[in-house]
C-alpha positions in Angstrom: 0.0 0.0 0.0 1.3 3.5 -0.8 2.2 5.6 2.2 0.2 8.7 3.1 3.3 10.8 2.3 3.3 9.4 -1.3 -0.5 10.0 -1.7 -0.2 13.5 -0.4 2.8 14.3 -2.6 1.1 12.8 -5.6 -2.1 14.8 -5.1 -0.2 18.0 -4.4 2.1 17.5 -7.4 -0.8 16.8 -9.7 -2.6 20.0 -8.8 0.6 21.9 -9.1 1.3 20.6 -12.5 -2.2 21.4 -13.7 -2.1 24.8 -12.0 1.4 25.7 -13.4 0.5 24.5 -16.9 -2.7 26.6 -16.8 -0.8 29.5 -15.3 1.8 29.2 -18.0 -0.9 29.3 -20.7 -2.4 32.4 -19.2 1.0 34.1 -18.8 2.1 33.2 -22.3 -1.1 34.4 -23.9 -1.1 37.7 -22.0 2.6 38.4 -22.6 2.3 37.8 -26.3 -1.2 39.0 -26.8 -0.8 42.4 -25.0 1.7 45.1 -25.7 4.5 45.4 -23.1 3.0 48.5 -21.6 -0.5 46.9 -20.9 1.2 43.7 -19.7 3.4 45.7 -17.4 0.4 47.7 -16.0 -1.6 44.5 -15.3 1.4 42.9 -13.5 1.9 46.1 -11.4 -1.7 46.0 -10.3 -1.4 42.2 -9.5 1.8 42.8 -7.6 0.2 45.5 -5.4 -2.8 43.3 -4.7 -0.7 40.3 -3.9 1.3 42.3 -1.3 -1.9 43.7 0.2 -3.8 40.5 0.6 -0.8 38.6 1.9 -0.4 41.3 4.5 -4.1 41.3 5.5 -3.9 37.6 6.5 -1.7 38.8 9.5 0.0 35.5 9.6 -3.3 33.6 10.5 -3.0 31.5 7.4 0.1 29.7 8.5 -0.9 29.6 12.2 -4.3 28.0 11.2 -2.5 25.2 9.4 -0.3 24.5 12.4 -3.3 24.6 14.9 -5.4 22.2 12.8 -2.4 19.9 12.2 -1.8 19.8 16.0 -5.3 18.6 16.6 -7.3 21.7 17.5 -10.9 22.0 16.5 -10.8 22.6 12.8 -14.4 24.1 12.7 -13.6 26.7 15.3 -10.3 27.7 13.7 -11.9 28.0 10.3 -14.8 30.0 11.7 -12.5 32.5 13.3 -10.4 32.8 10.2 -13.5 33.4 8.0 -14.5 36.3 10.3 -11.0 37.7 9.9 -10.9 37.6 6.1 -14.3 39.1 5.8 -13.5 42.0 8.2 -10.1 42.8 6.7 -11.1 42.2 3.1 -14.1 44.5 3.1 -12.1 47.2 5.0 -9.3 47.1 2.4 -11.5 47.2 -0.6 -13.5 50.0 0.9 -10.3 52.0 1.2 -9.5 51.3 -2.5 -13.0 52.6 -3.5 -12.5 55.6 -1.3 -9.1 56.3 -2.8 -10.7 56.4 -6.3 -12.3 59.7 -5.3 -8.9 61.3 -4.9 -6.5 59.5 -7.2 -6.3 60.2 -10.9 -7.7 57.4 -13.1 -5.8 58.5 -16.2 -2.6 56.3 -15.9 -4.6 53.1 -16.1 -3.2 51.3 -13.0 -5.8 52.5 -10.5 -8.8 51.3 -12.5 -7.0 47.9 -12.8 -6.6 47.9 -9.0 -10.3 48.4 -8.6 -11.4 45.8 -11.1 -8.8 43.1 -10.5 -9.0 43.8 -6.8 -12.7 42.8 -6.7 -11.7 39.4 -8.0 -8.7 39.0 -5.7 -11.0 39.8 -2.8 -12.9 36.6 -3.7 -9.7 34.6 -3.7 -8.8 36.1 -0.3 -12.2 35.0 1.1 -11.5 31.4 -0.1 -8.2 31.1 1.7 -9.5 29.8 5.1 -11.0 26.7 3.4 -7.7 26.0 1.6 -5.6 26.4 4.8 -8.0 24.2 6.7 -7.7 21.5 4.0 -3.9 21.8 4.2 -3.9 21.4 8.0 -6.2 18.4 7.7 -3.7 17.0 5.1 -6.6 16.7 2.6 -4.4 17.5 -0.3 -6.7 16.0 -3.0 -9.4 18.3 -1.8 -7.0 21.2 -1.7 -5.8 20.4 -5.2 -9.4 20.7 -6.6 -9.8 24.0 -4.9 -6.6 25.4 -6.3 -7.0 24.5 -10.0 -10.5 25.9 -10.6 -9.6 29.5 -11.3 -6.6 28.9 -13.5 -8.3 26.3 -15.6 -11.3 28.6 -16.2 -9.0 31.5 -17.1 -6.7 29.5 -19.4 -9.6 28.0 -21.4 -11.3 31.4 -21.7 -8.1 33.1 -22.9 -7.4 30.3 -25.3 -10.8 30.8 -26.9 -10.1 34.6 -27.1 -6.7 33.8 -28.7 -8.3 31.6 -31.3 -10.6 34.5 -32.4 -7.8 37.1 -31.9 -9.7 39.0 -29.2 -7.2 39.2 -26.4 -7.3 42.6 -24.9 -6.7 44.2 -21.5 -10.4 44.7 -20.9 -11.3 41.1 -21.8 -8.4 39.7 -19.7 -9.7 41.6 -16.6 -13.2 40.3 -17.1 -11.9 36.7 -17.3 -9.7 37.2 -14.2 -12.6 38.5 -12.1 -15.1 35.8 -13.3 -12.6 33.0 -12.5 -11.9 34.4 -9.0 -15.6 34.5 -8.2 -16.2 31.0 -9.3 -13.2 29.8 -7.3 -14.7 31.1 -4.1 -18.1 29.5 -4.8 -16.6 26.1 -5.8 -14.1 26.1 -2.9 -16.7 26.7 -0.2 -19.0 24.0 -1.7 -16.4 21.2 -2.1 -14.9 21.9 1.3 -18.3 21.7 3.0 -19.2 18.5 1.1 -15.7 16.9 1.3 -15.0 17.4 5.1 -18.5 17.7 6.6 -17.0 20.2 9.0 -19.5 22.6 10.5 -18.4 26.3 10.4 -19.8 29.7 10.5 -18.6 33.3 10.8 -17.5 33.3 14.4 -17.0 36.5 16.3 -15.6 35.6 19.7 -13.6 38.5 21.1 -11.4 36.5 23.5 -10.7 33.7 21.0 -10.1 36.1 18.1 -7.8 38.2 20.2 -5.9 35.0 21.3 -5.6 34.0 17.6 -4.2 37.4 16.6 -1.8 37.3 19.5 -0.5 33.9 18.5 -0.1 35.0 14.9 1.6 38.3 15.9 5.2 37.2 15.1 4.0 35.6 11.9 2.2 38.9 11.0 5.5 40.6 10.7 6.8 37.7 8.6 3.8 38.0 6.2 4.3 41.7 5.8 8.0 41.3 5.0 7.5 38.2 2.7 4.8 40.1 0.8 7.1 43.0 0.4 10.1 40.9 -0.6 8.1 38.9 -3.1 6.9 41.9 -5.1 8.8 45.0 -3.9 11.0 44.8 -6.9 8.0 44.6 -9.2 6.4 47.7 -7.7 9.7 49.7 -7.6 10.4 48.9 -11.2 6.8 49.7 -12.2 6.9 53.1 -10.6 10.6 54.1 -10.9 11.4 52.6 -14.3 8.6 51.9 -16.7 5.7 49.4 -17.4 7.8 48.1 -20.3 10.7 47.2 -18.0 8.3 45.6 -15.5 6.8 43.6 -18.3 10.3 42.2 -19.1 11.2 41.6 -15.5 7.9 40.1 -14.6 8.1 37.6 -17.5 11.5 36.4 -16.3 10.4 36.3 -12.7 7.2 34.4 -13.5 9.1 31.7 -15.3 11.6 31.6 -12.4 8.7 31.1 -10.0 7.3 28.3 -12.2 10.7 26.6 -12.2 10.3 26.0 -8.4 7.5 23.6 -9.0 9.2 20.7 -7.0 9.5 23.1 -4.0 5.9 24.1 -4.3 5.0 20.4 -4.3 6.8 19.4 -1.2 6.6 22.6 0.9 2.9 22.3 2.0 3.4 18.7 3.1 6.3 19.6 5.3 4.5 22.0 7.7 2.1 19.3 9.2 4.7 16.6 8.9 7.4 18.6 10.7 4.9 19.9 13.3 4.0 16.4 14.3 7.6 15.3 14.2 8.9 18.0 16.6 5.8 17.9 18.8 6.4 14.2 19.4 10.1 14.7 19.9 11.0 12.1 17.2 13.0 14.1 14.7 14.5 11.8 12.0 17.9 13.6 11.5 19.1 11.2 8.8 15.8 11.6 7.0 16.1 15.4 7.2 19.6 15.3 5.8 18.6 13.1 2.9 15.6 15.3 2.1 17.7 18.5 2.1 20.4 16.8 -0.1 17.8 15.7 -2.6 16.2 19.2 -2.6 19.6 20.8 -3.4 20.2 18.4 -6.3 16.8 19.2 -7.8 17.2 23.0 -7.2 20.6 23.3 -8.8 19.5 21.2 -11.8 16.5 23.5 -12.3 18.9 26.4 -12.6 21.1 24.5 -15.0 18.1 23.6 -17.3 16.7 27.2 -17.1 19.9 28.8 -18.3 20.6 26.3 -21.1 17.1 26.6 -22.6 16.2 30.2 -21.8 17.3 32.4 -24.7 16.7 30.1 -27.7 13.4 28.8 -26.4 11.9 32.0 -25.1 12.9 34.1 -28.1 11.3 31.4 -30.3 8.0 31.4 -28.5 7.7 35.1 -27.8 9.0 36.4 -31.2 12.1 37.8 -29.6 10.3 39.9 -26.9 11.4 38.2 -23.7 14.4 35.9 -24.4 17.8 37.4 -24.8 16.8 40.6 -23.2 16.3 38.7 -19.9 19.2 36.3 -20.1 21.3 38.1 -17.5 18.3 38.5 -15.2 17.4 34.8 -15.4 21.0 33.7 -14.6 21.0 35.8 -11.4 17.5 34.6 -10.4 18.5 31.0 -11.1 21.2 31.3 -8.5 18.5 32.0 -5.9 16.7 28.7 -6.4 19.0 26.5 -4.1 18.7 29.3 -1.4 14.9 29.2 -1.7 14.9 25.5 -1.0 17.3 25.7 1.9 15.5 28.7 3.5 12.1 27.0 3.1 13.5 23.8 4.7 15.0 25.7 7.7 11.9 28.0 8.0 9.6 25.0 8.2 11.7 23.5 11.1 11.7 26.8 13.0 7.9 27.3 12.3 7.1 23.8 13.4 9.0 24.4 16.7 7.2 27.7 17.2 10.3 29.9 17.0 8.3 32.8 15.5 10.3 35.7 16.8 13.5 34.3 15.4 11.8 33.9 12.0 10.5 37.5 12.1 14.1 38.7 12.8 15.3 36.8 9.8 12.7 38.3 7.5 13.3 41.8 8.8 17.0 41.4 7.8 16.1 39.9 4.5 13.6 42.7 3.6 16.1 45.4 4.6 18.8 43.9 2.4 16.4 43.4 -0.5 14.8 46.8 -0.4 18.0 48.7 0.2 19.8 47.0 -2.7 16.7 47.5 -5.0 16.8 51.3 -4.3 20.5 51.4 -5.0 20.8 49.0 -7.9 17.7 49.3 -10.0 18.3 52.9 -11.1 21.7 51.9 -12.4 21.4 48.3 -13.4 17.7 47.9 -14.1 16.2 44.5 -14.0 19.5 42.8 -13.3 20.0 45.0 -10.3 16.6 43.9 -9.0 17.6 40.2 -9.4 20.9 40.9 -7.7 19.1 42.4 -4.7 16.8 39.4 -4.5 19.7 37.0 -4.6 21.7 38.9 -1.9 18.7 39.0 0.4 18.2 35.2 0.3 21.9 34.5 0.8 21.7 36.7 3.9 18.6 34.9 5.1 20.3 31.5 4.6 23.2 32.7 6.7 20.9 33.9 9.4 18.9 30.7 9.6 22.0 28.5 9.6 23.5 30.6 12.4 20.4 30.0 14.6 20.0 26.3 13.8 20.0 24.3 17.0 20.1 20.8 15.5 23.9 20.3 15.4 23.7 17.5 12.8 22.3 20.0 10.3 25.0 22.6 10.7 26.8 21.4 7.6 23.9 21.3 5.2 25.2 24.5 3.5 27.8 22.2 1.9 25.1 20.4 0.0 24.0 23.7 -1.5 27.6 24.7 -2.4 28.5 21.4 -4.0 25.3 21.0 -6.0 25.4 24.6 -7.2 29.1 24.2 -8.2 28.2 21.0 -10.2 25.4 22.8 -12.0 27.7 25.8 -12.8 30.5 23.6 -14.1 28.0 21.7 -16.3 26.5 25.0 -17.6 29.9 26.5 -18.4 30.9 23.3 -20.3 27.7 23.4 -22.4 28.1 27.1 -23.2 31.5 26.3 -24.7 29.9 23.7 -27.0 28.2 25.0 -30.2 25.3 22.5 -30.1 21.5 22.6 -30.2 20.0 23.7 -26.9 18.2 20.4 -26.4 21.3 18.4 -27.0 23.1 20.7 -24.6 20.5 20.0 -22.0 20.9 16.3 -22.5 24.7 16.4 -22.3 24.6 18.9 -19.4 22.3 16.7 -17.4 24.6 13.7 -17.9 27.6 15.7 -16.8 25.7 17.1 -13.8 24.7 13.6 -12.6 28.4 12.4 -12.9 29.6 15.4 -10.9 26.9 14.8 -8.3 28.2 11.2 -7.9 31.8 12.3 -7.7 30.9 14.9 -5.0 28.8 12.3 -3.1 25.7 14.4 -3.5 24.0 11.5 -5.3 24.5 8.0 -4.0 23.5 4.5 -5.0 21.7 4.1 -1.7 19.4 7.0 -2.5 17.1 4.7 -4.5 16.5 2.5 -1.4 16.0 5.6 0.8 13.3 7.0 -1.5 11.6 3.6 -1.8 11.5 3.3 2.0 10.0 6.8 2.4 7.2 6.1 -0.1 6.5 2.5 0.8 3.7 1.3 3.1 
């Protein structure tokens, strides 16, 4: 019989593959169907809204997963969270509407905030159901919730592309309609799938206690939201919508390249929470997991750089390929650090070390924002990517310096060795005048050989993986 870990990983990976493919279709059709200025304006509005709604959760999203995973009443946690999202969501959108009375509508960004924001408000209202499903480890149910909106939007945009009717106005209509349907379908399938009774619960003492527990994570959410899209907003306002269109295209593909991390990360929170609550940490298992993550992360960067310019220029008619080659190389160096930081963050979060996590994100944000302000005016999109990389290197150093599991103190070596193997393979392929797909094949072979020589890939790994996924 397959283990629960394998079932959860399979369900989560399936929804991620579907979601990412649908998202890729949406992104590709918009990037090629809209001019760079319109595409940049749309991405600026989405970046602002993403920062805002992540901030509004005040950290309750992650805390709710941990509380439900640790055995607390899921119905009560969900009900308190529903009250929170309705209160903060309506207050935020009310402020946007009020701002429309005083802010000029001529630049095109604020009307997009109003329209797209109405849809993202619906997505925000659906988050308590998704977090509750994650805490319950109902990943098949969660997967169904997450794919609805992107599937609807991708199919609708494909139909518009066929009749050559993609426009900014039509794209906004599709976004809002898909978001509304996601809220309705999410609430229905959660209710039917879990049979958990919930309502909109206002209980002053319990809500205050929830906010107090989430307080350290609130700061983390504010900072992660800013880190994730600060560079987008800064480029949009200080450079141009066109430069943001180019950077957002590179960044979006970079985000999609972290699919394996997106597959495993939601599974780690409840798993690590139970592990450390029971005091039965599997150190060898953690070391093997991190080593595997580093090998995957570095290979992702290798493949991204080998294929980027020839493939992206071919599919975007030269709009987003070579112009982003330097930016993508810098962003690809971030991938192993994203994996490492998520691994360590999950351990600290599972152990309840929220204040330490908050300090790490404060440092990360200050480095990222400070370097963006300095580098973007002189180096443009590559400066933004450099600031992003530097901030995550600093975050990794901070997390490692505060790690209390001595056996994990040397895991940075896995990152260094896997990254070095990927860089060596990439340099070797760049010196060969061969087709990009042949270069990928040869580079992969060389990378695997180097991993074996550096002991980052071992013959025993097959048995380890089989044991992890067996009944």
